[in-house]
C-alpha positions as CSV (number, residue, x, y, z in Angstrom):
1,M,-33.4,24.8,-78.7
2,F,-30.0,23.6,-77.6
3,F,-29.3,22.6,-74.0
4,P,-25.5,22.4,-73.4
5,E,-26.0,20.5,-70.1
6,V,-27.7,17.6,-71.9
7,A,-25.2,17.5,-74.7
8,Y,-22.4,17.3,-72.1
9,A,-24.1,14.5,-70.2
10,M,-24.5,12.4,-73.3
11,A,-20.9,12.9,-74.6
12,P,-18.4,10.1,-74.1
13,P,-15.9,10.6,-71.3
14,A,-12.9,12.5,-72.4
15,G,-9.6,10.6,-72.6
16,G,-8.9,7.0,-71.7
17,D,-9.7,3.7,-73.5
18,G,-12.9,2.5,-71.8
19,G,-13.6,-0.2,-74.4
20,A,-10.9,-2.8,-73.5
21,G,-11.6,-2.7,-69.7
22,G,-15.3,-2.9,-70.3
23,A,-15.0,-6.0,-72.5
24,L,-12.9,-7.8,-70.0
25,G,-15.2,-6.8,-67.2
26,A,-18.2,-8.1,-69.2
27,L,-16.5,-11.5,-69.8
28,M,-15.2,-12.0,-66.3
29,P,-18.5,-13.4,-64.9
30,L,-18.7,-15.9,-67.8
31,I,-15.2,-17.0,-67.2
32,L,-15.8,-17.4,-63.5
33,M,-18.9,-19.5,-64.1
34,F,-17.0,-21.8,-66.5
35,V,-14.3,-22.3,-63.9
36,I,-16.9,-23.1,-61.2
37,F,-18.7,-25.5,-63.5
38,Y,-15.5,-27.2,-64.4
39,F,-14.4,-27.9,-60.8
40,L,-17.9,-28.8,-59.5
41,L,-19.4,-30.7,-62.4
42,I,-17.1,-31.6,-65.3
43,R,-13.9,-32.7,-63.4
44,P,-15.7,-35.1,-60.9
45,Q,-17.7,-36.6,-63.8
46,Q,-14.5,-37.3,-65.7
47,K,-12.9,-38.9,-62.7
48,K,-15.9,-41.1,-62.2
49,Q,-15.9,-42.2,-65.9
50,K,-12.2,-43.0,-65.7
51,Q,-12.7,-45.2,-62.6
52,H,-15.6,-47.0,-64.4
53,R,-13.4,-47.7,-67.5
54,E,-10.6,-49.0,-65.3
55,M,-13.1,-51.3,-63.4
56,L,-14.5,-52.6,-66.7
57,S,-11.0,-53.4,-68.1
58,A,-10.1,-55.2,-64.9
59,L,-13.1,-57.7,-64.9
60,K,-12.0,-61.3,-64.7
61,K,-13.5,-64.7,-64.1
62,G,-15.0,-65.1,-60.7
63,D,-15.9,-61.5,-60.1
64,K,-19.3,-60.7,-58.8
65,V,-21.0,-58.0,-60.8
66,L,-24.2,-55.9,-61.0
67,T,-25.5,-55.4,-64.5
68,G,-27.2,-52.3,-65.9
69,G,-30.5,-54.2,-65.6
70,G,-30.0,-54.8,-61.9
71,I,-29.1,-58.4,-62.1
72,Y,-26.4,-59.8,-59.7
73,G,-24.2,-62.5,-61.0
74,R,-20.7,-64.1,-61.1
75,I,-18.5,-64.0,-64.2
76,V,-17.8,-67.6,-65.4
77,E,-16.1,-66.8,-68.7
78,V,-14.6,-63.7,-70.4
79,D,-14.4,-63.6,-74.2
80,G,-13.3,-60.1,-75.3
81,D,-16.2,-57.8,-74.7
82,V,-18.6,-60.7,-74.1
83,L,-19.0,-61.9,-70.5
84,R,-20.8,-65.0,-69.5
85,V,-22.5,-64.4,-66.2
86,D,-24.0,-67.1,-63.9
87,I,-27.1,-65.5,-62.3
88,G,-28.2,-68.5,-60.2
89,N,-29.5,-72.0,-60.6
90,D,-26.9,-72.7,-63.3
91,M,-28.5,-70.1,-65.6
92,V,-25.8,-68.3,-67.6
93,V,-26.4,-65.2,-69.6
94,E,-24.1,-63.4,-72.0
95,I,-23.7,-59.7,-71.6
96,N,-21.5,-57.0,-73.1
97,R,-18.8,-55.7,-70.8
98,N,-20.1,-52.2,-71.1
99,F,-23.4,-53.2,-69.4
100,V,-21.7,-54.0,-66.1
101,S,-22.6,-51.1,-63.9
102,N,-20.6,-52.0,-60.8
103,M,-18.8,-54.7,-58.9
104,A,-21.1,-56.4,-56.4
105,D,-19.3,-57.0,-53.1
106,R,-22.0,-59.4,-52.2
107,A,-25.4,-60.3,-53.6
108,P,-28.5,-59.8,-51.6
109,K,-29.1,-62.6,-49.1
110,D,-32.3,-63.8,-50.9
111,A,-30.8,-63.7,-54.4
112,G,-31.8,-66.7,-56.4
113,K,-34.5,-67.8,-54.0
114,G,-38.2,-67.5,-54.6
115,N,-40.4,-65.4,-52.4
116,K,-41.5,-68.1,-49.9
117,K,-44.2,-67.1,-47.4
């Protein structure tokens, strides 16, 4: 049996190029998501990395720093990528410049002192 109503309903629409508009419409949500991710995640992270690189390149003798291991200290000598950092009681350690996580405006008040109770 042949049902002309069903054949008409399954036939592609007459006239017009529906493929190009459909492809662009299908990609639009992906493009929009990428733009949102770029401005909310990627761009701020790139700015933060740039500021950190600038801070690392500007390190000099006498700066107070916080290392990646959580140790506060003062730079006593800079030799390329190697920093000699005084961490208290005339104890000097050598660290790589890349392991400085931040500049320390001031060390904790009880830094270098034992826990006296």
